[in-house]
C-alpha positions as CSV (number, residue, x, y, z in Angstrom):
1,M,3.0,-22.4,5.9
2,S,4.2,-20.5,9.2
3,W,4.5,-16.8,8.8
4,R,8.4,-17.3,9.6
5,R,8.6,-19.2,6.5
6,Q,6.5,-16.6,4.9
7,I,8.5,-13.7,5.7
8,E,11.6,-15.1,4.3
9,L,9.4,-15.9,1.0
10,I,8.8,-12.4,1.1
11,E,12.0,-11.1,1.2
12,A,13.3,-12.8,-1.7
13,A,10.0,-11.8,-3.5
14,L,11.0,-7.7,-2.6
15,T,14.8,-8.5,-4.4
16,G,14.1,-9.4,-7.7
17,P,12.4,-6.5,-10.6
18,P,9.3,-4.8,-10.7
19,P,6.4,-7.1,-12.3
20,P,5.3,-5.5,-15.7
21,L,2.6,-3.0,-15.5
22,S,0.0,-5.7,-16.8
23,E,0.0,-7.2,-13.5
24,L,-0.9,-4.3,-11.8
25,L,-4.1,-2.5,-10.6
26,V,-4.0,0.8,-12.3
27,L,-7.2,3.4,-13.3
28,R,-7.2,2.6,-17.3
29,R,-8.6,4.6,-20.6
30,L,-11.8,2.2,-22.1
31,D,-9.5,0.9,-24.7
32,G,-7.2,-0.6,-21.4
33,T,-4.7,2.1,-21.9
34,P,-2.9,3.5,-18.7
35,L,-4.9,6.2,-17.0
36,R,-2.3,7.3,-14.6
37,P,1.2,8.8,-14.9
38,F,4.1,7.4,-13.2
39,Q,6.3,9.7,-13.0
40,P,6.0,13.5,-12.2
41,P,4.9,15.6,-15.5
42,P,8.0,17.8,-16.4
43,G,8.7,20.9,-14.2
44,V,6.7,19.8,-11.3
45,T,8.5,19.5,-8.4
46,P,6.7,16.8,-5.9
47,R,6.8,16.1,-2.6
48,A,9.1,13.1,-1.6
49,S,7.1,10.6,0.5
50,A,6.9,7.3,1.9
51,G,4.2,4.9,3.4
52,L,4.4,1.9,5.3
53,L,3.2,-1.7,4.1
54,L,3.1,-3.8,7.2
55,L,2.7,-7.4,7.7
56,I,2.0,-8.4,11.6
57,P,1.6,-12.1,13.0
58,H,-1.6,-13.6,14.1
59,A,-1.5,-17.1,15.2
60,D,-0.4,-18.8,12.2
61,T,-0.9,-16.5,9.6
62,L,0.0,-12.5,8.4
63,H,-2.4,-9.4,8.1
64,I,-1.7,-6.0,6.7
65,P,-3.3,-3.2,8.5
66,L,-5.1,-0.7,6.1
67,T,-6.0,2.9,7.3
68,V,-9.3,4.7,6.3
69,R,-8.4,8.7,6.0
70,S,-10.0,11.2,8.0
71,S,-12.7,13.9,6.8
72,R,-10.1,16.2,8.1
73,V,-7.2,15.9,5.7
74,T,-6.9,17.7,2.9
75,T,-6.9,15.1,0.1
76,H,-7.8,11.2,-0.5
77,R,-11.0,11.8,2.3
78,G,-12.3,8.7,3.5
79,E,-10.7,6.3,1.2
80,V,-8.1,3.5,2.5
81,S,-4.6,4.1,3.0
82,L,-1.5,3.0,4.3
83,P,0.1,5.0,6.8
84,G,2.6,7.6,5.2
85,G,3.2,11.2,4.4
86,G,5.8,13.2,3.6
87,I,9.6,13.0,4.1
88,D,11.2,15.3,6.5
89,P,14.3,16.8,6.7
90,T,15.2,15.1,10.2
91,D,14.1,11.4,9.3
92,D,16.2,9.2,8.1
93,G,15.0,8.5,4.2
94,A,11.9,7.3,3.1
95,V,12.6,4.3,6.1
96,G,12.9,6.7,8.8
97,A,9.6,9.0,7.7
98,A,7.6,5.7,6.8
99,L,8.1,4.3,10.8
100,R,7.8,7.9,11.9
101,E,4.1,8.4,10.1
102,A,3.0,4.7,10.9
103,Q,4.2,5.7,14.7
104,E,1.9,8.5,14.8
105,E,-1.3,7.9,12.8
106,I,-1.4,3.9,14.1
107,G,0.5,3.9,17.4
108,I,3.4,1.4,16.4
109,H,7.0,1.4,18.1
110,P,9.3,1.9,14.7
111,V,12.1,0.5,16.6
112,Q,9.8,-3.3,16.4
113,V,9.4,-2.3,12.8
114,V,12.5,-5.2,10.9
115,V,12.0,-3.4,7.2
116,L,12.3,-6.1,4.5
117,G,12.2,-4.2,1.4
118,R,10.7,-1.8,-0.4
119,L,8.1,-1.4,-4.0
120,S,8.6,1.0,-6.6
121,T,8.3,4.8,-6.2
122,F,5.8,6.3,-8.0
123,Y,3.6,9.5,-8.6
124,I,0.3,10.3,-7.3
125,P,-1.2,13.4,-9.1
126,P,-4.0,14.4,-6.4
127,S,-1.4,15.2,-3.9
128,N,1.8,15.8,-5.7
129,N,3.5,13.1,-3.9
130,Y,6.3,10.8,-4.8
131,L,5.7,7.9,-2.6
132,T,8.2,4.8,-1.8
133,P,6.3,2.3,0.0
134,I,8.3,0.4,2.9
135,V,7.8,-3.3,3.8
136,G,7.9,-4.1,7.7
137,F,7.3,-6.6,9.7
138,Y,6.3,-6.1,13.3
139,P,7.1,-9.5,15.6
140,T,4.0,-9.1,17.8
141,E,0.3,-7.9,17.5
142,F,-0.8,-4.9,18.5
143,E,-3.8,-2.8,19.4
144,P,-4.2,-0.1,16.9
145,Q,-4.4,3.6,18.5
146,P,-5.2,5.9,15.4
147,D,-4.9,9.7,15.1
148,P,-8.3,11.0,14.8
149,E,-7.2,13.8,12.8
150,E,-5.9,11.9,9.8
151,V,-7.4,8.5,10.2
152,E,-11.0,7.4,10.7
153,H,-10.8,3.5,10.8
154,V,-8.0,0.9,11.0
155,F,-9.1,-2.7,9.6
156,T,-6.2,-5.4,9.0
157,V,-6.6,-8.3,6.0
158,P,-5.5,-11.4,5.8
159,L,-2.1,-11.7,3.5
160,A,-4.1,-14.9,1.9
161,T,-7.2,-12.5,1.2
162,L,-5.7,-9.5,-0.7
163,L,-3.2,-12.8,-2.6
164,D,-6.9,-14.7,-3.7
165,P,-8.1,-13.4,-7.2
166,A,-11.3,-12.9,-6.3
167,T,-10.9,-9.8,-4.2
168,V,-9.9,-8.3,-7.3
169,R,-13.0,-6.3,-9.0
170,E,-13.6,-3.7,-11.6
171,E,-15.8,-0.9,-12.2
172,I,-16.4,1.6,-14.8
173,W,-16.4,5.1,-13.2
174,E,-16.5,8.8,-14.4
175,R,-14.5,11.0,-13.1
176,N,-14.2,14.7,-14.5
177,G,-16.4,13.6,-17.5
178,T,-13.8,10.7,-18.1
179,P,-15.0,7.4,-17.9
180,M,-12.4,5.0,-16.9
181,R,-11.7,1.4,-16.1
182,V,-11.4,1.3,-11.9
183,P,-9.9,-2.2,-10.6
184,F,-9.9,-2.1,-6.8
185,F,-9.7,-4.6,-4.0
186,A,-12.5,-5.4,-2.3
187,L,-11.8,-5.6,1.7
188,N,-14.2,-5.7,4.1
189,G,-16.3,-4.2,2.8
190,Y,-14.3,-0.8,1.1
191,K,-13.2,-0.8,-2.8
192,V,-9.5,-0.3,-2.0
193,W,-8.2,1.8,-5.4
194,G,-5.7,4.5,-7.1
195,A,-2.1,4.4,-5.0
196,T,-3.3,2.0,-3.0
197,A,-4.4,-0.6,-5.3
198,L,-1.6,0.0,-7.3
199,L,0.9,-0.7,-4.5
200,L,-0.6,-3.8,-3.2
201,S,-0.8,-4.9,-6.5
202,E,2.5,-4.9,-7.1
203,F,3.3,-6.6,-4.1
204,V,0.7,-9.1,-4.6
205,A,2.7,-9.9,-7.7
206,R,6.2,-10.1,-6.5
207,L,4.9,-12.7,-3.6
208,R,3.2,-15.1,-6.6
209,R,6.3,-14.9,-8.4
210,V,8.0,-17.0,-5.4
211,G,5.5,-20.1,-5.7
212,Q,2.7,-22.2,-4.0
213,G,4.0,-21.3,-0.4
214,L,2.0,-17.5,-0.3
215,S,-0.7,-18.8,-2.1
216,V,-4.2,-19.0,-1.0
């Protein structure tokens, strides 16, 4: 199937209701109950932010660029992420912020991005961000130009790889004295977990609804 047809299916997948929690990769206690909040706690004012899940064509497939955060950033150092950041007053909402941040972090041209839709907004406790993931399509291949202050490395993942169930793993970690089940995508030698795994798993769950055209 051509990537043009895949884009049509992705647009359709983004219009439906969000998938159930059972289909998402979230941190869980050992008994399986979720360990993360999806909304800010009462009395906490989060920073509204946005990220860009970008689809780029390569031959007859679609790829997604992911960033490895540098050691210079305040939070989530060394973790795999999407381009993104806070929504500024001068941005055109979440879409404008996602495009601006992607331009700053990896060098895309915002005017070339076709916005396909968005994923569920959710809370990220360590950085106090309330993140809206925007899904976009970049019609041409490009060479990433990472900002070294924010991005250590950029790599791309074929959409088919993300959809392959074999890329999903789980380990028991202990953080702040609490043992937990940590699901992640094993991609390019990285363990993609936390907020990035959560939004990517929602994207995957939505795509699986549209049928065999996007399956591996």
